[in-house]
All heavy atoms as a GROMACS GRO file, in nm:
protein
  579
    1MET      N    1  -0.522   1.489   0.748
    1MET     CA    2  -0.584   1.619   0.759
    1MET      C    3  -0.545   1.709   0.641
    1MET      O    4  -0.620   1.799   0.608
    1MET     CB    5  -0.542   1.685   0.890
    1MET     CG    6  -0.595   1.614   1.014
    1MET     SD    7  -0.772   1.606   1.022
    1MET     CE    8  -0.805   1.763   1.094
    2ASN      N    9  -0.427   1.685   0.583
    2ASN     CA   10  -0.385   1.773   0.474
    2ASN      C   11  -0.468   1.752   0.347
    2ASN      O   12  -0.458   1.830   0.255
    2ASN     CB   13  -0.236   1.758   0.444
    2ASN     CG   14  -0.198   1.621   0.394
    2ASN    OD1   15  -0.255   1.522   0.438
    2ASN    ND2   16  -0.101   1.614   0.306
    3TRP      N   17  -0.553   1.648   0.345
    3TRP     CA   18  -0.639   1.624   0.230
    3TRP      C   19  -0.774   1.695   0.246
    3TRP      O   20  -0.844   1.714   0.147
    3TRP     CB   21  -0.667   1.477   0.214
    3TRP     CG   22  -0.552   1.393   0.172
    3TRP    CD1   23  -0.428   1.389   0.226
    3TRP    CD2   24  -0.552   1.300   0.065
    3TRP    NE1   25  -0.351   1.298   0.161
    3TRP    CE2   26  -0.424   1.241   0.062
    3TRP    CE3   27  -0.648   1.259  -0.026
    3TRP    CZ2   28  -0.390   1.144  -0.032
    3TRP    CZ3   29  -0.614   1.162  -0.118
    3TRP    CH2   30  -0.486   1.107  -0.121
    4ARG      N   31  -0.811   1.727   0.367
    4ARG     CA   32  -0.945   1.779   0.393
    4ARG      C   33  -0.972   1.904   0.310
    4ARG      O   34  -0.897   2.001   0.314
    4ARG     CB   35  -0.963   1.809   0.541
    4ARG     CG   36  -1.105   1.844   0.574
    4ARG     CD   37  -1.136   1.851   0.718
    4ARG     NE   38  -1.024   1.894   0.802
    4ARG     CZ   39  -1.033   1.908   0.931
    4ARG    NH1   40  -1.146   1.881   0.992
    4ARG    NH2   41  -0.930   1.947   1.000
    5GLY      N   42  -1.080   1.901   0.236
    5GLY     CA   43  -1.122   2.017   0.158
    5GLY      C   44  -1.045   2.038   0.030
    5GLY      O   45  -1.068   2.135  -0.041
    6ARG      N   46  -0.956   1.947  -0.004
    6ARG     CA   47  -0.877   1.961  -0.126
    6ARG      C   48  -0.941   1.879  -0.237
    6ARG      O   49  -0.955   1.758  -0.224
    6ARG     CB   50  -0.734   1.913  -0.105
    6ARG     CG   51  -0.655   1.984   0.004
    6ARG     CD   52  -0.611   2.124  -0.034
    6ARG     NE   53  -0.534   2.133  -0.154
    6ARG     CZ   54  -0.402   2.129  -0.159
    6ARG    NH1   55  -0.331   2.112  -0.050
    6ARG    NH2   56  -0.340   2.142  -0.275
    7PRO      N   57  -0.979   1.942  -0.346
    7PRO     CA   58  -1.036   1.864  -0.456
    7PRO      C   59  -0.928   1.776  -0.522
    7PRO      O   60  -0.818   1.824  -0.551
    7PRO     CB   61  -1.088   1.969  -0.553
    7PRO     CG   62  -1.024   2.097  -0.513
    7PRO     CD   63  -0.978   2.084  -0.372
    8LEU      N   64  -0.960   1.651  -0.542
    8LEU     CA   65  -0.867   1.557  -0.605
    8LEU      C   66  -0.890   1.563  -0.755
    8LEU      O   67  -0.959   1.480  -0.813
    8LEU     CB   68  -0.889   1.417  -0.548
    8LEU     CG   69  -0.879   1.407  -0.395
    8LEU    CD1   70  -0.908   1.265  -0.349
    8LEU    CD2   71  -0.745   1.455  -0.346
    9THR      N   72  -0.828   1.660  -0.818
    9THR     CA   73  -0.855   1.692  -0.957
    9THR      C   74  -0.768   1.617  -1.057
    9THR      O   75  -0.799   1.616  -1.176
    9THR     CB   76  -0.840   1.842  -0.981
    9THR    OG1   77  -0.708   1.882  -0.940
    9THR    CG2   78  -0.944   1.920  -0.901
   10SER      N   79  -0.659   1.558  -1.011
   10SER     CA   80  -0.570   1.486  -1.103
   10SER      C   81  -0.486   1.387  -1.024
   10SER      O   82  -0.478   1.394  -0.901
   10SER     CB   83  -0.478   1.584  -1.176
   10SER     OG   84  -0.384   1.640  -1.085
   11HIS      N   85  -0.423   1.297  -1.097
   11HIS     CA   86  -0.332   1.203  -1.032
   11HIS      C   87  -0.216   1.279  -0.966
   11HIS      O   88  -0.170   1.243  -0.858
   11HIS     CB   89  -0.275   1.103  -1.134
   11HIS     CG   90  -0.375   1.002  -1.179
   11HIS    ND1   91  -0.421   0.998  -1.308
   11HIS    CD2   92  -0.439   0.904  -1.112
   11HIS    CE1   93  -0.508   0.901  -1.320
   11HIS    NE2   94  -0.521   0.841  -1.202
   12LYS      N   95  -0.168   1.383  -1.030
   12LYS     CA   96  -0.056   1.462  -0.976
   12LYS      C   97  -0.094   1.521  -0.840
   12LYS      O   98  -0.015   1.518  -0.745
   12LYS     CB   99  -0.017   1.573  -1.073
   12LYS     CG  100   0.101   1.653  -1.025
   12LYS     CD  101   0.142   1.757  -1.128
   12LYS     CE  102   0.260   1.838  -1.075
   12LYS     NZ  103   0.306   1.937  -1.171
   13VAL      N  104  -0.215   1.575  -0.828
   13VAL     CA  105  -0.261   1.632  -0.701
   13VAL      C  106  -0.264   1.523  -0.593
   13VAL      O  107  -0.216   1.544  -0.481
   13VAL     CB  108  -0.400   1.698  -0.716
   13VAL    CG1  109  -0.460   1.732  -0.582
   13VAL    CG2  110  -0.390   1.822  -0.804
   14VAL      N  111  -0.318   1.408  -0.625
   14VAL     CA  112  -0.327   1.299  -0.528
   14VAL      C  113  -0.187   1.255  -0.484
   14VAL      O  114  -0.160   1.240  -0.364
   14VAL     CB  115  -0.407   1.180  -0.586
   14VAL    CG1  116  -0.399   1.059  -0.493
   14VAL    CG2  117  -0.550   1.220  -0.612
   15VAL      N  118  -0.096   1.234  -0.578
   15VAL     CA  119   0.039   1.191  -0.546
   15VAL      C  120   0.109   1.295  -0.459
   15VAL      O  121   0.177   1.262  -0.362
   15VAL     CB  122   0.120   1.160  -0.674
   15VAL    CG1  123   0.267   1.140  -0.644
   15VAL    CG2  124   0.063   1.038  -0.744
   16ASN      N  125   0.093   1.423  -0.491
   16ASN     CA  126   0.154   1.529  -0.412
   16ASN      C  127   0.098   1.533  -0.270
   16ASN      O  128   0.172   1.555  -0.174
   16ASN     CB  129   0.139   1.664  -0.480
   16ASN     CG  130   0.228   1.677  -0.601
   16ASN    OD1  131   0.327   1.606  -0.615
   16ASN    ND2  132   0.193   1.767  -0.690
   17LEU      N  133  -0.033   1.514  -0.255
   17LEU     CA  134  -0.093   1.513  -0.122
   17LEU      C  135  -0.044   1.393  -0.040
   17LEU      O  136  -0.014   1.406   0.078
   17LEU     CB  137  -0.245   1.512  -0.132
   17LEU     CG  138  -0.309   1.644  -0.174
   17LEU    CD1  139  -0.457   1.626  -0.205
   17LEU    CD2  140  -0.289   1.750  -0.067
   18ILE      N  141  -0.035   1.278  -0.104
   18ILE     CA  142   0.017   1.160  -0.034
   18ILE      C  143   0.162   1.186   0.009
   18ILE      O  144   0.200   1.160   0.123
   18ILE     CB  145   0.009   1.034  -0.123
   18ILE    CG1  146  -0.137   0.995  -0.147
   18ILE    CG2  147   0.086   0.917  -0.060
   18ILE    CD1  148  -0.155   0.889  -0.254
   19GLY      N  149   0.242   1.241  -0.080
   19GLY     CA  150   0.382   1.268  -0.051
   19GLY      C  151   0.402   1.373   0.056
   19GLY      O  152   0.507   1.378   0.121
   20ALA      N  153   0.305   1.459   0.078
   20ALA     CA  154   0.315   1.564   0.180
   20ALA      C  155   0.266   1.517   0.317
   20ALA      O  156   0.268   1.594   0.412
   20ALA     CB  157   0.234   1.686   0.135
   21THR      N  158   0.227   1.391   0.328
   21THR     CA  159   0.176   1.339   0.454
   21THR      C  160   0.290   1.324   0.556
   21THR      O  161   0.395   1.268   0.523
   21THR     CB  162   0.107   1.204   0.432
   21THR    OG1  163   0.000   1.222   0.340
   21THR    CG2  164   0.054   1.146   0.561
   22THR      N  165   0.269   1.373   0.676
   22THR     CA  166   0.365   1.360   0.787
   22THR      C  167   0.287   1.336   0.915
   22THR      O  168   0.164   1.344   0.917
   22THR     CB  169   0.449   1.488   0.804
   22THR    OG1  170   0.362   1.596   0.835
   22THR    CG2  171   0.530   1.519   0.680
   23ASN      N  172   0.360   1.307   1.023
   23ASN     CA  173   0.299   1.302   1.155
   23ASN      C  174   0.398   1.354   1.258
   23ASN      O  175   0.514   1.384   1.225
   23ASN     CB  176   0.245   1.163   1.189
   23ASN     CG  177   0.354   1.060   1.212
   23ASN    OD1  178   0.472   1.092   1.221
   23ASN    ND2  179   0.315   0.935   1.222
   24LYS      N  180   0.356   1.362   1.382
   24LYS     CA  181   0.441   1.417   1.488
   24LYS      C  182   0.559   1.326   1.521
   24LYS      O  183   0.657   1.370   1.578
   24LYS     CB  184   0.358   1.442   1.614
   24LYS     CG  185   0.258   1.554   1.598
   24LYS     CD  186   0.175   1.571   1.723
   24LYS     CE  187   0.070   1.678   1.700
   24LYS     NZ  188  -0.021   1.692   1.815
   25GLN      N  189   0.549   1.199   1.486
   25GLN     CA  190   0.656   1.104   1.514
   25GLN      C  191   0.763   1.104   1.406
   25GLN      O  192   0.860   1.030   1.414
   25GLN     CB  193   0.601   0.962   1.530
   25GLN     CG  194   0.521   0.942   1.658
   25GLN     CD  195   0.382   1.002   1.652
   25GLN    OE1  196   0.320   1.009   1.547
   25GLN    NE2  197   0.333   1.049   1.765
   26GLY      N  198   0.748   1.186   1.302
   26GLY     CA  199   0.850   1.197   1.198
   26GLY      C  200   0.826   1.115   1.073
   26GLY      O  201   0.917   1.098   0.991
   27LEU      N  202   0.704   1.064   1.057
   27LEU     CA  203   0.672   0.988   0.936
   27LEU      C  204   0.698   1.072   0.812
   27LEU      O  205   0.662   1.190   0.806
   27LEU     CB  206   0.524   0.947   0.937
   27LEU     CG  207   0.472   0.882   0.809
   27LEU    CD1  208   0.524   0.740   0.797
   27LEU    CD2  209   0.320   0.884   0.807
   28LYS      N  210   0.764   1.011   0.715
   28LYS     CA  211   0.785   1.075   0.585
   28LYS      C  212   0.735   0.978   0.479
   28LYS      O  213   0.764   0.859   0.484
   28LYS     CB  214   0.932   1.106   0.562
   28LYS     CG  215   0.987   1.210   0.657
   28LYS     CD  216   1.133   1.234   0.632
   28LYS     CE  217   1.186   1.334   0.734
   28LYS     NZ  218   1.329   1.355   0.719
   29VAL      N  219   0.660   1.028   0.385
   29VAL     CA  220   0.599   0.944   0.282
   29VAL      C  221   0.657   0.984   0.147
   29VAL      O  222   0.668   1.102   0.115
   29VAL     CB  223   0.446   0.961   0.281
   29VAL    CG1  224   0.384   0.881   0.168
   29VAL    CG2  225   0.388   0.920   0.415
   30GLN      N  226   0.692   0.884   0.068
   30GLN     CA  227   0.735   0.908  -0.069
   30GLN      C  228   0.629   0.846  -0.160
   30GLN      O  229   0.592   0.729  -0.142
   30GLN     CB  230   0.871   0.844  -0.097
   30GLN     CG  231   0.919   0.867  -0.238
   30GLN     CD  232   1.055   0.804  -0.264
   30GLN    OE1  233   1.107   0.730  -0.182
   30GLN    NE2  234   1.110   0.832  -0.379
   31ALA      N  235   0.580   0.923  -0.254
   31ALA     CA  236   0.476   0.873  -0.344
   31ALA      C  237   0.514   0.901  -0.488
   31ALA      O  238   0.562   1.009  -0.521
   31ALA     CB  239   0.342   0.940  -0.312
   32LEU      N  240   0.494   0.803  -0.571
   32LEU     CA  241   0.520   0.815  -0.714
   32LEU      C  242   0.402   0.757  -0.790
   32LEU      O  243   0.342   0.658  -0.746
   32LEU     CB  244   0.646   0.738  -0.754
   32LEU     CG  245   0.776   0.778  -0.685
   32LEU    CD1  246   0.885   0.676  -0.714
   32LEU    CD2  247   0.819   0.916  -0.731
   33LEU      N  248   0.369   0.817  -0.902
   33LEU     CA  249   0.262   0.766  -0.986
   33LEU      C  250   0.316   0.654  -1.075
   33LEU      O  251   0.414   0.673  -1.147
   33LEU     CB  252   0.203   0.878  -1.072
   33LEU     CG  253   0.091   0.836  -1.166
   33LEU    CD1  254  -0.029   0.784  -1.088
   33LEU    CD2  255   0.049   0.954  -1.253
   34ASP      N  256   0.256   0.538  -1.066
   34ASP     CA  257   0.294   0.425  -1.150
   34ASP      C  258   0.213   0.435  -1.279
   34ASP      O  259   0.091   0.417  -1.278
   34ASP     CB  260   0.264   0.294  -1.079
   34ASP     CG  261   0.304   0.171  -1.158
   34ASP    OD1  262   0.343   0.184  -1.276
   34ASP    OD2  263   0.295   0.061  -1.102
   35THR      N  264   0.279   0.466  -1.387
   35THR     CA  265   0.210   0.482  -1.515
   35THR      C  266   0.214   0.355  -1.599
   35THR      O  267   0.180   0.357  -1.717
   35THR     CB  268   0.271   0.598  -1.596
   35THR    OG1  269   0.410   0.571  -1.618
   35THR    CG2  270   0.255   0.730  -1.522
   36GLY      N  271   0.255   0.245  -1.536
   36GLY     CA  272   0.262   0.118  -1.608
   36GLY      C  273   0.126   0.070  -1.654
   36GLY      O  274   0.022   0.111  -1.601
   37SER      N  275   0.127  -0.015  -1.752
   37SER     CA  276   0.005  -0.074  -1.804
   37SER      C  277   0.000  -0.220  -1.758
   37SER      O  278   0.099  -0.292  -1.770
   37SER     CB  279   0.006  -0.068  -1.957
   37SER     OG  280  -0.109  -0.128  -2.009
   38TYR      N  281  -0.113  -0.259  -1.704
   38TYR     CA  282  -0.126  -0.393  -1.649
   38TYR      C  283  -0.245  -0.463  -1.713
   38TYR      O  284  -0.351  -0.405  -1.727
   38TYR     CB  285  -0.143  -0.387  -1.497
   38TYR     CG  286  -0.024  -0.322  -1.431
   38TYR    CD1  287  -0.022  -0.185  -1.406
   38TYR    CD2  288   0.087  -0.397  -1.398
   38TYR    CE1  289   0.088  -0.125  -1.349
   38TYR    CE2  290   0.198  -0.338  -1.340
   38TYR     CZ  291   0.198  -0.202  -1.316
   38TYR     OH  292   0.308  -0.142  -1.259
   39PRO      N  293  -0.226  -0.590  -1.751
   39PRO     CA  294  -0.336  -0.662  -1.817
   39PRO      C  295  -0.451  -0.689  -1.721
   39PRO      O  296  -0.430  -0.713  -1.602
   39PRO     CB  297  -0.271  -0.793  -1.862
   39PRO     CG  298  -0.152  -0.810  -1.774
   39PRO     CD  299  -0.105  -0.673  -1.737
   40LYS      N  300  -0.571  -0.683  -1.773
   40LYS     CA  301  -0.691  -0.712  -1.695
   40LYS      C  302  -0.722  -0.860  -1.702
   40LYS      O  303  -0.683  -0.929  -1.796
   40LYS     CB  304  -0.810  -0.633  -1.748
   40LYS     CG  305  -0.795  -0.484  -1.736
   40LYS     CD  306  -0.915  -0.413  -1.793
   40LYS     CE  307  -0.898  -0.263  -1.786
   40LYS     NZ  308  -1.012  -0.192  -1.844
   41GLY      N  309  -0.793  -0.909  -1.602
   41GLY     CA  310  -0.845  -1.046  -1.606
   41GLY      C  311  -0.748  -1.155  -1.567
   41GLY      O  312  -0.778  -1.272  -1.588
   42LEU      N  313  -0.632  -1.120  -1.510
   42LEU     CA  314  -0.540  -1.225  -1.467
   42LEU      C  315  -0.600  -1.300  -1.350
   42LEU      O  316  -0.661  -1.241  -1.261
   42LEU     CB  317  -0.406  -1.165  -1.423
   42LEU     CG  318  -0.318  -1.105  -1.532
   42LEU    CD1  319  -0.190  -1.049  -1.471
   42LEU    CD2  320  -0.284  -1.209  -1.637
   43LYS      N  321  -0.584  -1.429  -1.349
   43LYS     CA  322  -0.635  -1.512  -1.241
   43LYS      C  323  -0.518  -1.559  -1.155
   43LYS      O  324  -0.417  -1.607  -1.206
   43LYS     CB  325  -0.710  -1.634  -1.296
   43LYS     CG  326  -0.826  -1.599  -1.388
   43LYS     CD  327  -0.936  -1.528  -1.312
   43LYS     CE  328  -1.052  -1.496  -1.406
   43LYS     NZ  329  -1.149  -1.409  -1.346
   44ILE      N  330  -0.532  -1.542  -1.025
   44ILE     CA  331  -0.430  -1.585  -0.929
   44ILE      C  332  -0.484  -1.707  -0.856
   44ILE      O  333  -0.597  -1.707  -0.806
   44ILE     CB  334  -0.400  -1.472  -0.828
   44ILE    CG1  335  -0.365  -1.342  -0.898
   44ILE    CG2  336  -0.290  -1.515  -0.730
   44ILE    CD1  337  -0.244  -1.349  -0.987
   45THR      N  338  -0.403  -1.811  -0.850
   45THR     CA  339  -0.449  -1.935  -0.786
   45THR      C  340  -0.442  -1.922  -0.634
   45THR      O  341  -0.371  -1.836  -0.580
   45THR     CB  342  -0.361  -2.055  -0.828
   45THR    OG1  343  -0.228  -2.034  -0.776
   45THR    CG2  344  -0.356  -2.070  -0.980
   46ASP      N  345  -0.514  -2.009  -0.564
   46ASP     CA  346  -0.510  -2.011  -0.418
   46ASP      C  347  -0.367  -2.040  -0.370
   46ASP      O  348  -0.322  -1.984  -0.269
   46ASP     CB  349  -0.606  -2.116  -0.363
   46ASP     CG  350  -0.751  -2.076  -0.380
   46ASP    OD1  351  -0.779  -1.956  -0.403
   46ASP    OD2  352  -0.838  -2.165  -0.371
   47ALA      N  353  -0.295  -2.124  -0.442
   47ALA     CA  354  -0.157  -2.156  -0.404
   47ALA      C  355  -0.067  -2.034  -0.416
   47ALA      O  356   0.020  -2.011  -0.332
   47ALA     CB  357  -0.103  -2.270  -0.490
   48GLU      N  358  -0.087  -1.952  -0.520
   48GLU     CA  359  -0.007  -1.830  -0.536
   48GLU      C  360  -0.038  -1.731  -0.424
   48GLU      O  361   0.054  -1.667  -0.370
   48GLU     CB  362  -0.034  -1.767  -0.672
   48GLU     CG  363   0.024  -1.845  -0.788
   48GLU     CD  364  -0.020  -1.793  -0.923
   48GLU    OE1  365  -0.141  -1.764  -0.940
   48GLU    OE2  366   0.066  -1.780  -1.012
   49ILE      N  367  -0.163  -1.718  -0.387
   49ILE     CA  368  -0.202  -1.630  -0.277
   49ILE      C  369  -0.139  -1.679  -0.147
   49ILE      O  370  -0.083  -1.601  -0.069
   49ILE     CB  371  -0.355  -1.621  -0.263
   49ILE    CG1  372  -0.417  -1.553  -0.384
   49ILE    CG2  373  -0.395  -1.551  -0.133
   49ILE    CD1  374  -0.386  -1.406  -0.397
   50ALA      N  375  -0.145  -1.810  -0.122
   50ALA     CA  376  -0.091  -1.868   0.001
   50ALA      C  377   0.061  -1.850   0.010
   50ALA      O  378   0.118  -1.846   0.118
   50ALA     CB  379  -0.128  -2.015   0.010
   51ALA      N  380   0.128  -1.837  -0.105
   51ALA     CA  381   0.274  -1.824  -0.108
   51ALA      C  382   0.322  -1.681  -0.082
   51ALA      O  383   0.442  -1.659  -0.066
   51ALA     CB  384   0.327  -1.873  -0.243
   52ILE      N  385   0.231  -1.584  -0.075
   52ILE     CA  386   0.271  -1.446  -0.050
   52ILE      C  387   0.321  -1.436   0.094
   52ILE      O  388   0.251  -1.473   0.188
   52ILE     CB  389   0.152  -1.349  -0.072
   52ILE    CG1  390   0.109  -1.353  -0.218
   52ILE    CG2  391   0.191  -1.207  -0.030
   52ILE    CD1  392  -0.019  -1.277  -0.246
   53PRO      N  393   0.444  -1.389   0.113
   53PRO     CA  394   0.500  -1.383   0.248
   53PRO      C  395   0.443  -1.265   0.326
   53PRO      O  396   0.483  -1.151   0.308
   53PRO     CB  397   0.651  -1.366   0.224
   53PRO     CG  398   0.660  -1.300   0.091
   53PRO     CD  399   0.541  -1.348   0.012
   54LEU      N  400   0.347  -1.294   0.411
   54LEU     CA  401   0.288  -1.187   0.490
   54LEU      C  402   0.267  -1.231   0.634
   54LEU      O  403   0.260  -1.349   0.664
   54LEU     CB  404   0.158  -1.135   0.429
   54LEU     CG  405   0.042  -1.232   0.404
   54LEU    CD1  406  -0.042  -1.248   0.528
   54LEU    CD2  407  -0.043  -1.179   0.292
   55THR      N  408   0.260  -1.131   0.720
   55THR     CA  409   0.231  -1.154   0.861
   55THR      C  410   0.102  -1.080   0.893
   55THR      O  411   0.094  -0.958   0.874
   55THR     CB  412   0.345  -1.098   0.949
   55THR    OG1  413   0.467  -1.162   0.912
   55THR    CG2  414   0.317  -1.123   1.097
   56ARG      N  415   0.002  -1.155   0.936
   56ARG     CA  416  -0.126  -1.094   0.969
   56ARG      C  417  -0.120  -1.030   1.107
   56ARG      O  418  -0.058  -1.082   1.198
   56ARG     CB  419  -0.237  -1.198   0.965
   56ARG     CG  420  -0.260  -1.251   0.825
   56ARG     CD  421  -0.385  -1.336   0.815
   56ARG     NE  422  -0.403  -1.382   0.679
   56ARG     CZ  423  -0.457  -1.311   0.582
   56ARG    NH1  424  -0.498  -1.189   0.606
   56ARG    NH2  425  -0.470  -1.360   0.460
   57HIS      N  426  -0.182  -0.915   1.122
   57HIS     CA  427  -0.187  -0.844   1.249
   57HIS      C  428  -0.301  -0.900   1.334
   57HIS      O  429  -0.395  -0.960   1.282
   57HIS     CB  430  -0.206  -0.695   1.226
   57HIS     CG  431  -0.095  -0.633   1.148
   57HIS    ND1  432  -0.078  -0.498   1.137
   57HIS    CD2  433   0.006  -0.686   1.075
   57HIS    CE1  434   0.027  -0.471   1.063
   57HIS    NE2  435   0.079  -0.585   1.024
   58ALA      N  436  -0.292  -0.882   1.464
   58ALA     CA  437  -0.392  -0.936   1.556
   58ALA      C  438  -0.530  -0.872   1.535
   58ALA      O  439  -0.632  -0.938   1.546
   58ALA     CB  440  -0.347  -0.917   1.700
   59PHE      N  441  -0.533  -0.743   1.503
   59PHE     CA  442  -0.659  -0.670   1.487
   59PHE      C  443  -0.701  -0.671   1.342
   59PHE      O  444  -0.628  -0.623   1.254
   59PHE     CB  445  -0.642  -0.527   1.537
   59PHE     CG  446  -0.767  -0.444   1.529
   59PHE    CD1  447  -0.871  -0.465   1.618
   59PHE    CD2  448  -0.781  -0.348   1.431
   59PHE    CE1  449  -0.987  -0.389   1.610
   59PHE    CE2  450  -0.896  -0.271   1.423
   59PHE     CZ  451  -0.999  -0.292   1.513
   60HIS      N  452  -0.816  -0.728   1.311
   60HIS     CA  453  -0.870  -0.735   1.174
   60HIS      C  454  -0.766  -0.788   1.076
   60HIS      O  455  -0.728  -0.720   0.980
   60HIS     CB  456  -0.922  -0.599   1.128
   60HIS     CG  457  -1.053  -0.560   1.186
   60HIS    ND1  458  -1.170  -0.620   1.150
   60HIS    CD2  459  -1.085  -0.467   1.280
   60HIS    CE1  460  -1.270  -0.566   1.218
   60HIS    NE2  461  -1.221  -0.473   1.299
   61SER      N  462  -0.722  -0.908   1.098
   61SER     CA  463  -0.612  -0.964   1.018
   61SER      C  464  -0.645  -0.978   0.869
   61SER      O  465  -0.554  -0.988   0.787
   61SER     CB  466  -0.571  -1.100   1.073
   61SER     OG  467  -0.678  -1.192   1.066
   62ASP      N  468  -0.773  -0.977   0.833
   62ASP     CA  469  -0.807  -0.979   0.690
   62ASP      C  470  -0.772  -0.846   0.624
   62ASP      O  471  -0.748  -0.840   0.503
   62ASP     CB  472  -0.956  -1.007   0.669
   62ASP     CG  473  -0.991  -1.152   0.696
   62ASP    OD1  474  -0.898  -1.235   0.704
   62ASP    OD2  475  -1.110  -1.182   0.708
   63TRP      N  476  -0.770  -0.738   0.703
   63TRP     CA  477  -0.743  -0.605   0.650
   63TRP      C  478  -0.603  -0.556   0.684
   63TRP      O  479  -0.548  -0.471   0.614
   63TRP     CB  480  -0.841  -0.503   0.705
   63TRP     CG  481  -0.985  -0.528   0.676
   63TRP    CD1  482  -1.038  -0.611   0.583
   63TRP    CD2  483  -1.096  -0.467   0.742
   63TRP    NE1  484  -1.174  -0.607   0.586
   63TRP    CE2  485  -1.212  -0.518   0.684
   63TRP    CE3  486  -1.107  -0.376   0.845
   63TRP    CZ2  487  -1.339  -0.480   0.725
   63TRP    CZ3  488  -1.233  -0.337   0.886
   63TRP    CH2  489  -1.348  -0.388   0.826
   64ASN      N  490  -0.549  -0.604   0.795
   64ASN     CA  491  -0.423  -0.550   0.846
   64ASN      C  492  -0.315  -0.657   0.845
   64ASN      O  493  -0.324  -0.756   0.919
   64ASN     CB  494  -0.442  -0.497   0.989
   64ASN     CG  495  -0.540  -0.384   0.994
   64ASN    OD1  496  -0.522  -0.282   0.930
   64ASN    ND2  497  -0.647  -0.403   1.069
   65TYR      N  498  -0.214  -0.637   0.764
   65TYR     CA  499  -0.105  -0.733   0.753
   65TYR      C  500   0.016  -0.662   0.694
   65TYR      O  501   0.007  -0.554   0.637
   65TYR     CB  502  -0.145  -0.854   0.667
   65TYR     CG  503  -0.210  -0.816   0.536
   65TYR    CD1  504  -0.133  -0.786   0.425
   65TYR    CD2  505  -0.348  -0.810   0.525
   65TYR    CE1  506  -0.194  -0.750   0.305
   65TYR    CE2  507  -0.410  -0.774   0.406
   65TYR     CZ  508  -0.330  -0.745   0.297
   65TYR     OH  509  -0.390  -0.710   0.178
   66THR      N  510   0.131  -0.725   0.712
   66THR     CA  511   0.255  -0.674   0.656
   66THR      C  512   0.297  -0.770   0.546
   66THR      O  513   0.306  -0.892   0.570
   66THR     CB  514   0.365  -0.667   0.764
   66THR    OG1  515   0.320  -0.580   0.869
   66THR    CG2  516   0.496  -0.616   0.707
   67VAL      N  517   0.326  -0.717   0.428
   67VAL     CA  518   0.375  -0.798   0.317
   67VAL      C  519   0.528  -0.786   0.318
   67VAL      O  520   0.582  -0.676   0.321
   67VAL     CB  521   0.318  -0.750   0.182
   67VAL    CG1  522   0.374  -0.836   0.068
   67VAL    CG2  523   0.168  -0.753   0.183
   68HIS      N  524   0.596  -0.899   0.318
   68HIS     CA  525   0.742  -0.901   0.324
   68HIS      C  526   0.800  -0.928   0.184
   68HIS      O  527   0.738  -0.997   0.104
   68HIS     CB  528   0.789  -1.012   0.419
   68HIS     CG  529   0.734  -0.997   0.556
   68HIS    ND1  530   0.788  -0.915   0.650
   68HIS    CD2  531   0.626  -1.055   0.616
   68HIS    CE1  532   0.718  -0.922   0.762
   68HIS    NE2  533   0.618  -1.006   0.744
   69PRO      N  534   0.919  -0.873   0.157
   69PRO     CA  535   0.982  -0.901   0.027
   69PRO      C  536   1.021  -1.046   0.013
   69PRO      O  537   1.034  -1.098  -0.098
   69PRO     CB  538   1.103  -0.810   0.025
   69PRO     CG  539   1.129  -0.772   0.166
   69PRO     CD  540   0.998  -0.784   0.239
   70GLU      N  541   1.040  -1.115   0.125
   70GLU     CA  542   1.067  -1.260   0.126
   70GLU      C  543   1.008  -1.316   0.253
   70GLU      O  544   0.968  -1.240   0.342
   70GLU     CB  545   1.215  -1.288   0.117
   70GLU     CG  546   1.298  -1.218   0.221
   70GLU     CD  547   1.446  -1.230   0.195
   70GLU    OE1  548   1.490  -1.204   0.083
   70GLU    OE2  549   1.517  -1.268   0.288
   71ALA      N  550   0.999  -1.445   0.263
   71ALA     CA  551   0.935  -1.507   0.380
   71ALA      C  552   1.006  -1.462   0.507
   71ALA      O  553   1.128  -1.462   0.514
   71ALA     CB  554   0.939  -1.658   0.366
   72PRO      N  555   0.928  -1.420   0.610
   72PRO     CA  556   0.990  -1.379   0.736
   72PRO      C  557   1.059  -1.497   0.804
   72PRO      O  558   1.016  -1.610   0.791
   72PRO     CB  559   0.872  -1.327   0.818
   72PRO     CG  560   0.751  -1.388   0.758
   72PRO     CD  561   0.784  -1.413   0.613
   73ALA      N  562   1.167  -1.467   0.875
   73ALA     CA  563   1.242  -1.570   0.946
   73ALA      C  564   1.155  -1.628   1.057
   73ALA      O  565   1.081  -1.556   1.123
   73ALA     CB  566   1.370  -1.513   1.002
   74GLU      N  567   1.163  -1.757   1.076
   74GLU     CA  568   1.090  -1.824   1.184
   74GLU      C  569   1.155  -1.786   1.316
   74GLU      O  570   1.277  -1.775   1.324
   74GLU     CB  571   1.093  -1.975   1.165
   74GLU     CG  572   1.020  -2.024   1.042
   74GLU     CD  573   0.869  -2.002   1.050
   74GLU    OE1  574   0.812  -2.020   1.158
   74GLU    OE2  575   0.811  -1.966   0.947
   75GLY      N  576   1.074  -1.770   1.419
   75GLY     CA  577   1.136  -1.746   1.546
   75GLY      C  578   1.060  -1.656   1.628
   75GLY      O  579   1.060  -1.613   1.728
   0.00000   0.00000   0.00000
């Protein structure tokens, strides 16, 4: 809701709006602008995609998943 009616005029405005996001449950968001330069046209193999440690959610698992820093423990 804090974005409604706010013109997104710069990266700084967007990052500040993201960082100001909260909810009633105490969510706090930290946002930073990544100014890194990344090469275009990199190709990722199916094996590399399959190796990403993620857990798909039950609802719309193609869109909703958790990416883990390392493979989640079995169990």
